[in-house]
C-alpha positions in Angstrom: 166.2 20.1 -68.1 164.4 22.7 -65.9 165.6 23.3 -62.4 163.7 21.3 -59.7 160.7 23.1 -58.3 161.7 22.3 -54.7 165.1 22.9 -53.1 167.2 20.0 -51.7 167.2 20.8 -48.0 169.9 19.5 -45.6 168.4 18.1 -42.5 170.6 18.7 -39.4 171.2 15.9 -36.9 169.5 18.0 -34.2 166.2 17.7 -36.0 166.2 13.9 -36.0 167.6 13.0 -32.7 165.4 10.8 -30.4 164.3 13.7 -28.3 163.2 16.0 -31.2 159.6 16.3 -32.1 158.2 15.9 -35.7 157.7 19.4 -36.9 156.1 20.9 -39.9 159.5 22.2 -41.0 161.1 18.7 -40.8 158.2 17.0 -42.7 158.3 19.8 -45.3 162.1 19.2 -45.7 161.5 15.5 -46.3 158.8 16.2 -48.8 160.8 18.8 -50.7 163.9 16.5 -50.8 161.8 13.7 -52.4 160.3 16.1 -55.0 163.7 17.6 -55.7 165.3 14.1 -56.3 162.4 12.9 -58.4 162.6 15.9 -60.7 166.4 15.8 -60.8 166.7 12.1 -61.5 163.7 12.1 -63.9 160.0 12.1 -63.4 159.5 8.8 -65.1 162.5 7.0 -63.6 161.6 3.6 -62.3 164.5 1.2 -62.9 162.4 -1.9 -63.5 160.2 -0.1 -66.0 162.4 2.4 -67.9 165.6 0.3 -68.2 165.7 -3.5 -67.8 169.3 -4.1 -69.1 168.0 -6.5 -71.8 170.5 -5.5 -74.4 167.9 -3.6 -76.4 167.6 -0.5 -74.2 171.1 -0.8 -72.7 173.9 1.4 -74.0 177.0 -0.3 -75.5 180.3 0.1 -73.8 182.7 2.2 -75.7 185.3 0.2 -77.6 183.0 -2.8 -77.8 184.1 -4.3 -81.1 181.7 -7.2 -81.1 178.6 -5.3 -80.0 177.5 -8.1 -77.6 178.8 -6.7 -74.3 176.5 -4.2 -72.5 177.1 -2.0 -69.5 174.8 -4.3 -67.5 173.4 -7.7 -68.3 170.5 -9.5 -66.7 171.6 -13.1 -66.2 168.3 -14.1 -64.6 
C-alpha cells in the first residue's frame, strides 16, 4: 500500500477555540486529514457497500469448526 499523499496533521486546541478565526491553515489541515484517512483506510471503503456482514464476504472466526459463525452477523 502506498503512503498517503497528504500528512495527518494534529490540530491544536488553540486553533479551534471559540475566539479563533477560520484560517486557511486550519481548513487545509481538515482537508489533508480527511484525504490521509481515506487513503489509509482504503479509497473504496464504504461499510454499507464493501462489507455487509452477510456471511459471504465476512471472514470466518479462527477455530470455527462448524463454519457458521462469522465475525459479525446481520440479524436485521
